[in-house]
C-alpha positions in Angstrom: 96.0 96.0 110.9 98.8 98.4 111.6 100.8 99.3 108.5 103.9 101.5 108.5 105.5 102.8 105.2 109.1 103.8 105.5 109.6 106.4 102.8 112.2 108.9 101.5 111.8 112.0 99.5 111.8 111.7 95.8 111.2 107.9 95.8 108.8 106.8 93.1 108.2 103.4 94.7 107.3 105.2 97.9 104.6 107.1 96.1 103.3 103.9 94.6 103.2 102.2 98.0 101.2 105.2 99.4 98.7 105.0 96.5 98.3 101.3 96.8 97.8 101.3 100.5 95.4 104.2 100.2 93.2 102.2 97.8 93.5 99.0 99.9 92.7 101.0 103.0 89.2 101.6 101.7 88.7 97.8 101.4 90.5 96.6 104.5 90.6 98.0 108.0 94.1 99.5 107.9 95.9 102.0 110.1 98.5 103.3 107.8 101.3 105.5 109.1 104.1 107.1 107.1 107.6 107.4 108.6 110.4 109.2 106.8 113.7 107.3 106.7 115.6 110.5 107.3 113.9 110.9 110.7 115.3 109.4 113.9 112.3 107.1 114.2 112.7 106.0 110.5 116.4 105.2 111.0 115.7 103.2 114.1 112.9 101.2 112.5 114.9 100.6 109.3 117.9 99.3 111.4 115.7 97.1 113.5 114.0 95.3 110.6 117.1 95.4 108.3 115.5 97.5 105.5 117.8 97.3 102.5 115.9 99.9 100.2 112.8 102.0 100.5 109.9 101.9 100.7 109.6 99.4 103.5 106.2 98.2 104.3 105.7 96.8 107.8 102.5 95.0 108.8 101.9 94.6 112.5 105.6 95.6 113.2 107.1 92.9 110.8 108.8 93.8 107.5 106.5 92.6 104.8 108.2 94.0 101.7 110.7 96.6 100.4 111.4 98.2 97.0 108.7 98.1 94.3 105.3 97.4 96.0 102.9 94.8 94.7 99.2 95.4 95.2 98.4 91.8 94.5 100.8 90.5 97.1 99.6 93.1 99.7 95.9 92.2 99.0 96.7 88.4 99.4 98.5 89.1 102.7 95.6 91.2 104.1 93.1 88.6 103.0 95.1 85.9 104.6 95.4 87.8 107.9 91.7 88.3 107.9 90.9 84.7 107.1 89.4 85.5 103.7 89.7 83.3 100.7 91.0 84.7 97.4 89.0 82.3 95.2 
């Protein structure tokens, strides 16, 4: 799965998202890419998906979440996309 994290400097939730996706990346086959919101690419992506606040987490080019990240919610989504059961 392709995952993009839209981040900004000094954002605590952005750091949390990076850590969470780093640990989940060891469990799931993730291609994680970081894009700074201050960059031209970051601005374009944020505008395209309607990102209200950072960090924005996109999975396969769709906005999945923004703001405080949830490891549980991300894990469930990855399991769902891979056809795994959580029980």
